[in-house]
DSSP file (Angstrom, degrees, kcal/mol; ACC not computed):
  #  RESIDUE AA STRUCTURE BP1 BP2  ACC     N-H-->O    O-->H-N    N-H-->O    O-->H-N    TCO  KAPPA ALPHA  PHI   PSI    X-CA   Y-CA   Z-CA
    1    1 A X              0   0    0      0, 0.0     2,-0.4     0, 0.0     0, 0.0   0.000 360.0 360.0 360.0 139.6    0.0    0.0    0.0
    2    2 A X        -     0   0    0      2,-0.0     2,-0.4     0, 0.0     0, 0.0  -0.797 360.0-143.0 -97.3 135.6    1.3    3.5   -0.8
    3    3 A X        +     0   0    0     -2,-0.4     2,-0.3     2,-0.0     0, 0.0  -0.825  30.0 164.8 -97.2 135.4    1.0    6.2    1.7
    4    4 A X        -     0   0    0     -2,-0.4     2,-0.4     2,-0.0    -2,-0.0  -0.923  30.7-128.0-144.3 167.4    0.2    9.7    0.4
    5    5 A X        -     0   0    0     -2,-0.3     2,-0.3     2,-0.0    -2,-0.0  -0.936  24.2-176.7-117.9 144.3   -1.0   13.2    1.5
    6    6 A X        -     0   0    0     -2,-0.4     2,-0.5     2,-0.0    -2,-0.0  -0.941  20.9-132.9-134.5 159.3   -3.9   15.1    0.1
    7    7 A X        -     0   0    0     -2,-0.3     2,-0.4     6,-0.0    -2,-0.0  -0.955  24.8-174.8-112.6 133.2   -5.4   18.5    0.6
    8    8 A X        -     0   0    0     -2,-0.5    -2,-0.0     2,-0.0     2,-0.0  -0.949  32.4-104.8-124.9 144.1   -9.1   18.8    1.0
    9    9 A X     >  -     0   0    0     -2,-0.4     4,-2.5     1,-0.1     3,-0.2  -0.387  40.1-112.3 -59.8 148.4  -11.3   21.9    1.3
   10   10 A X  H  > S+     0   0    0      1,-0.2     4,-2.5     2,-0.2     5,-0.2   0.896 115.7  50.6 -52.3 -47.3  -12.5   22.3    4.9
   11   11 A X  H  > S+     0   0    0      1,-0.2     4,-2.2     2,-0.2    -1,-0.2   0.894 111.2  48.3 -62.3 -39.9  -16.2   21.5    4.1
   12   12 A X  H  > S+     0   0    0     -3,-0.2     4,-2.7     2,-0.2    -1,-0.2   0.914 110.1  52.6 -66.4 -41.8  -15.3   18.3    2.2
   13   13 A X  H  X S+     0   0    0     -4,-2.5     4,-2.4     1,-0.2    -2,-0.2   0.946 112.3  43.8 -57.9 -50.1  -13.0   17.2    5.0
   14   14 A X  H  X S+     0   0    0     -4,-2.5     4,-2.0     1,-0.2    -1,-0.2   0.866 113.1  51.8 -67.7 -35.1  -15.7   17.6    7.7
   15   15 A X  H  X S+     0   0    0     -4,-2.2     4,-2.2    -5,-0.2    -1,-0.2   0.921 111.5  47.3 -65.2 -42.7  -18.4   16.0    5.4
   16   16 A X  H  X S+     0   0    0     -4,-2.7     4,-2.7     1,-0.2    -2,-0.2   0.884 109.6  53.6 -65.4 -38.2  -16.1   13.0    4.9
   17   17 A X  H  X S+     0   0    0     -4,-2.4     4,-2.5    -5,-0.2    -1,-0.2   0.902 108.2  50.6 -61.9 -40.2  -15.4   12.8    8.6
   18   18 A X  H  X S+     0   0    0     -4,-2.0     4,-2.6     2,-0.2    -2,-0.2   0.923 111.3  47.5 -63.6 -44.1  -19.1   12.6    9.3
   19   19 A X  H  X S+     0   0    0     -4,-2.2     4,-2.4     1,-0.2    -2,-0.2   0.932 111.4  51.5 -61.6 -44.5  -19.6    9.9    6.7
   20   20 A X  H  X>S+     0   0    0     -4,-2.7     5,-2.9     1,-0.2     4,-0.8   0.917 112.0  46.0 -59.4 -44.2  -16.7    8.0    8.2
   21   21 A X  H  <5S+     0   0    0     -4,-2.5     3,-0.5     3,-0.2    -1,-0.2   0.915 112.2  50.8 -65.8 -42.0  -18.1    8.2   11.7
   22   22 A X  H  <5S+     0   0    0     -4,-2.6    -2,-0.2     1,-0.2    -1,-0.2   0.877 118.1  38.4 -62.9 -37.4  -21.6    7.2   10.5
   23   23 A X  H  <5S-     0   0    0     -4,-2.4    -1,-0.2    -5,-0.2    -2,-0.2   0.497 110.0-121.6 -91.0  -4.4  -20.3    4.2    8.7
   24   24 A X  T  <5 +     0   0    0     -4,-0.8     2,-0.3    -3,-0.5    -3,-0.2   0.904  69.0 132.0  60.1  43.9  -17.7    3.4   11.5
   25   25 A X      < -     0   0    0     -5,-2.9    -1,-0.2    -6,-0.2     2,-0.1  -0.778  61.5-107.6-114.1 162.3  -14.8    3.7    9.0
   26   26 A X     >  -     0   0    0     -2,-0.3     4,-2.1     1,-0.1     5,-0.1  -0.462  34.1-110.1 -77.8 163.7  -11.6    5.5    9.2
   27   27 A X  H  > S+     0   0    0      1,-0.2     4,-2.3     2,-0.2     5,-0.2   0.904 121.2  54.0 -60.6 -40.6  -11.2    8.7    7.1
   28   28 A X  H  > S+     0   0    0      1,-0.2     4,-2.4     2,-0.2    -1,-0.2   0.909 108.1  48.7 -60.9 -42.9   -8.6    6.8    5.0
   29   29 A X  H  > S+     0   0    0      2,-0.2     4,-2.6     1,-0.2    -1,-0.2   0.890 109.6  53.0 -64.5 -39.0  -11.1    3.9    4.4
   30   30 A X  H  X S+     0   0    0     -4,-2.1     4,-2.2     1,-0.2    -2,-0.2   0.920 111.1  45.7 -62.0 -44.2  -13.8    6.4    3.4
   31   31 A X  H  X S+     0   0    0     -4,-2.3     4,-2.2     2,-0.2    -2,-0.2   0.883 111.7  52.3 -68.3 -38.3  -11.5    8.0    0.8
   32   32 A X  H  X S+     0   0    0     -4,-2.4     4,-2.3     2,-0.2    -2,-0.2   0.927 110.7  47.7 -61.3 -44.2  -10.4    4.6   -0.5
   33   33 A X  H  X S+     0   0    0     -4,-2.6     4,-2.0     1,-0.2    -2,-0.2   0.895 111.4  50.2 -65.6 -39.2  -14.1    3.6   -1.0
   34   34 A X  H  X S+     0   0    0     -4,-2.2     4,-1.9     2,-0.2    -1,-0.2   0.887 110.1  50.9 -64.1 -38.3  -14.9    6.9   -2.7
   35   35 A X  H  X S+     0   0    0     -4,-2.2     4,-2.6     2,-0.2    -2,-0.2   0.885 107.1  53.7 -65.5 -39.4  -11.9    6.4   -5.0
   36   36 A X  H  X S+     0   0    0     -4,-2.3     4,-2.3     2,-0.2    -2,-0.2   0.908 107.3  51.3 -61.4 -41.5  -13.1    2.9   -5.8
   37   37 A X  H  X S+     0   0    0     -4,-2.0     4,-1.8     2,-0.2    -2,-0.2   0.916 110.8  48.4 -61.6 -42.4  -16.5    4.3   -6.8
   38   38 A X  H  X S+     0   0    0     -4,-1.9     4,-2.0     1,-0.2    -2,-0.2   0.915 111.6  48.9 -63.7 -43.7  -14.8    6.8   -9.1
   39   39 A X  H  < S+     0   0    0     -4,-2.6    -1,-0.2     1,-0.2    -2,-0.2   0.844 110.2  51.6 -67.5 -32.9  -12.6    4.2  -10.7
   40   40 A X  H >< S+     0   0    0     -4,-2.3     3,-0.6    -5,-0.2    -1,-0.2   0.849 110.5  49.3 -68.5 -33.7  -15.7    2.0  -11.2
   41   41 A X  H 3< S+     0   0    0     -4,-1.8     2,-0.3     1,-0.3    -2,-0.2   0.862 125.3  28.1 -72.2 -36.4  -17.4    4.9  -12.9
   42   42 A X  T >< S+     0   0    0     -4,-2.0     3,-0.9    -5,-0.1    -1,-0.3  -0.616  74.2 164.0-123.2  68.6  -14.4    5.6  -15.2
   43   43 A X  T <  S+     0   0    0     -3,-0.6    -1,-0.1    -2,-0.3    -2,-0.1   0.801  72.7  52.1 -63.4 -31.2  -12.8    2.2  -15.5
   44   44 A X  T 3  S-     0   0    0      1,-0.1    -1,-0.3    -4,-0.1    -4,-0.1   0.751  94.8-140.0 -77.5 -21.0  -10.6    3.0  -18.5
   45   45 A X  S X  S+     0   0    0     -3,-0.9     3,-0.9    -6,-0.2     4,-0.2   0.224  79.0 102.6  82.0 -17.3   -9.2    6.0  -16.8
   46   46 A X  G >   +     0   0    0      1,-0.2     3,-1.2     2,-0.2     4,-0.4   0.747  65.3  69.3 -71.4 -23.2   -9.4    7.9  -20.1
   47   47 A X  G 3  S+     0   0    0      1,-0.3     3,-0.4     2,-0.1    -1,-0.2   0.736  96.3  53.4 -68.9 -21.2  -12.5    9.8  -19.1
   48   48 A X  G X  S+     0   0    0     -3,-0.9     3,-1.4     1,-0.2    -1,-0.3   0.529  83.7  87.5 -90.1  -5.7  -10.5   11.8  -16.6
   49   49 A X  T <  S+     0   0    0     -3,-1.2    -1,-0.2     1,-0.3    -2,-0.1   0.845  85.0  55.1 -63.0 -34.0   -7.8   13.0  -19.0
   50   50 A X  T 3  S+     0   0    0     -4,-0.4    -1,-0.3    -3,-0.4    -2,-0.1   0.550  81.4 116.2 -78.1  -6.5   -9.9   16.0  -20.0
   51   51 A X    <   -     0   0    0     -3,-1.4     2,-0.3    -4,-0.1    -3,-0.0  -0.396  48.2-165.9 -64.6 136.9  -10.2   17.2  -16.4
   52   52 A X        -     0   0    0     -2,-0.1     2,-0.1     3,-0.0     3,-0.1  -0.933  28.5 -98.8-125.3 149.6   -8.5   20.6  -15.9
   53   53 A X        -     0   0    0     -2,-0.3     3,-0.1     1,-0.1     0, 0.0  -0.434  49.6-108.0 -61.8 133.2   -7.5   22.3  -12.7
   54   54 A X        -     0   0    0     -2,-0.1    -1,-0.1     1,-0.1     3,-0.1  -0.243  40.1 -91.7 -62.6 154.0  -10.1   25.0  -11.8
   55   55 A X        -     0   0    0      1,-0.1    -1,-0.1    -3,-0.1    -3,-0.0  -0.403  51.4-102.7 -62.9 140.7   -9.2   28.6  -12.2
   56   56 A X        -     0   0    0     -3,-0.1     2,-0.2    -2,-0.1    -1,-0.1  -0.326  32.4-134.0 -67.4 148.9   -7.8   30.1   -9.0
   57   57 A X        -     0   0    0     -3,-0.1     2,-0.9     1,-0.1     3,-0.1  -0.543  35.8 -85.7 -93.4 165.2   -9.9   32.2   -6.8
   58   58 A X        +     0   0    0     -2,-0.2     7,-0.1     1,-0.2    -1,-0.1  -0.639  58.6 160.5 -71.5 110.5   -8.9   35.5   -5.4
   59   59 A X        +     0   0    0     -2,-0.9    -1,-0.2     5,-0.1     3,-0.2   0.391  32.5 109.3-114.2   0.2   -7.2   34.3   -2.2
   60   60 A X  S >  S-     0   0    0      4,-0.9     3,-2.1     1,-0.2     2,-0.1   0.084  86.1 -47.0 -69.7-174.5   -5.1   37.3   -1.3
   61   61 A X  G >  S-     0   0    0      1,-0.3     3,-1.5     2,-0.2    -1,-0.2  -0.356 128.2  -7.4 -57.5 122.5   -5.6   39.7    1.5
   62   62 A X  G 3  S-     0   0    0      1,-0.3    -1,-0.3    -3,-0.2    -2,-0.1   0.776 130.3 -59.6  58.9  30.1   -9.3   40.8    1.7
   63   63 A X  G <  S+     0   0    0     -3,-2.1    -1,-0.3     1,-0.3     2,-0.2   0.638  97.2 146.7  77.6  14.3  -10.0   39.0   -1.6
   64   64 A X    <   -     0   0    0     -3,-1.5    -4,-0.9    -5,-0.1    -1,-0.3  -0.556  48.3-118.0 -83.7 148.9   -7.5   41.0   -3.6
   65   65 A X     >  -     0   0    0     -2,-0.2     4,-2.2    -7,-0.1     5,-0.2  -0.291  32.1-101.9 -74.7 169.0   -5.6   39.5   -6.5
   66   66 A X  H  > S+     0   0    0      1,-0.2     4,-2.3     2,-0.2     5,-0.1   0.919 124.6  48.6 -58.0 -44.8   -1.8   39.3   -6.4
   67   67 A X  H  > S+     0   0    0      1,-0.2     4,-2.7     2,-0.2    -1,-0.2   0.886 109.1  52.4 -65.4 -38.7   -1.5   42.3   -8.7
   68   68 A X  H  > S+     0   0    0      2,-0.2     4,-2.1     1,-0.2    -1,-0.2   0.882 110.1  48.6 -64.9 -37.8   -4.0   44.4   -6.6
   69   69 A X  H  X S+     0   0    0     -4,-2.2     4,-2.3     2,-0.2    -2,-0.2   0.929 111.7  49.5 -65.0 -45.3   -1.9   43.6   -3.5
   70   70 A X  H  X S+     0   0    0     -4,-2.3     4,-2.2     1,-0.2    -2,-0.2   0.919 111.4  48.9 -59.9 -44.9    1.3   44.7   -5.3
   71   71 A X  H  X S+     0   0    0     -4,-2.7     4,-2.4     1,-0.2    -1,-0.2   0.897 110.1  51.8 -61.6 -41.0   -0.4   47.9   -6.5
   72   72 A X  H  X S+     0   0    0     -4,-2.1     4,-2.5     2,-0.2    -1,-0.2   0.894 108.6  50.5 -64.5 -40.1   -1.6   48.7   -2.9
   73   73 A X  H  X S+     0   0    0     -4,-2.3     4,-2.4     2,-0.2    -1,-0.2   0.924 110.8  49.1 -62.7 -44.6    1.9   48.2   -1.5
   74   74 A X  H  X S+     0   0    0     -4,-2.2     4,-2.2     1,-0.2    -2,-0.2   0.904 111.1  50.1 -62.3 -41.2    3.4   50.5   -4.1
   75   75 A X  H  X S+     0   0    0     -4,-2.4     4,-1.9     2,-0.2    -2,-0.2   0.914 110.8  49.4 -62.2 -43.4    0.7   53.1   -3.3
   76   76 A X  H  X S+     0   0    0     -4,-2.5     4,-1.5     1,-0.2    -2,-0.2   0.893 110.5  50.4 -63.4 -40.1    1.4   52.9    0.4
   77   77 A X  H  X S+     0   0    0     -4,-2.4     4,-1.5     1,-0.2    -1,-0.2   0.892 108.6  52.0 -65.7 -39.1    5.1   53.3   -0.2
   78   78 A X  H  < S+     0   0    0     -4,-2.2    -1,-0.2     1,-0.2    -2,-0.2   0.873 106.8  53.7 -64.3 -37.2    4.5   56.4   -2.4
   79   79 A X  H  < S+     0   0    0     -4,-1.9    -1,-0.2     1,-0.2    -2,-0.2   0.850 108.1  50.2 -66.2 -34.4    2.4   57.9    0.4
   80   80 A X  H  <        0   0    0     -4,-1.5    -1,-0.2     1,-0.2    -2,-0.2   0.828 360.0 360.0 -72.5 -31.9    5.3   57.4    2.9
   81   81 A X     <        0   0    0     -4,-1.5    -1,-0.2    -5,-0.1    -2,-0.2   0.467 360.0 360.0 -80.6 360.0    7.9   59.0    0.6
């Protein structure tokens, strides 16, 4: 068996933990079973090839983009000078 790490959105993590507790499974077992369902749905594996990473959301300070944060820093520096 291969050991790995994954990142899950908070809501998904807590939902999976609830399912695991309800079924009396570990979180790892819950994720394995979910993976099995996915592999049964797409047995050839080719159906997942077209999947693309979602576009990033604005995650910066107060929902600002990287460029907006950079612009704000430059504006603040100009005000100090």
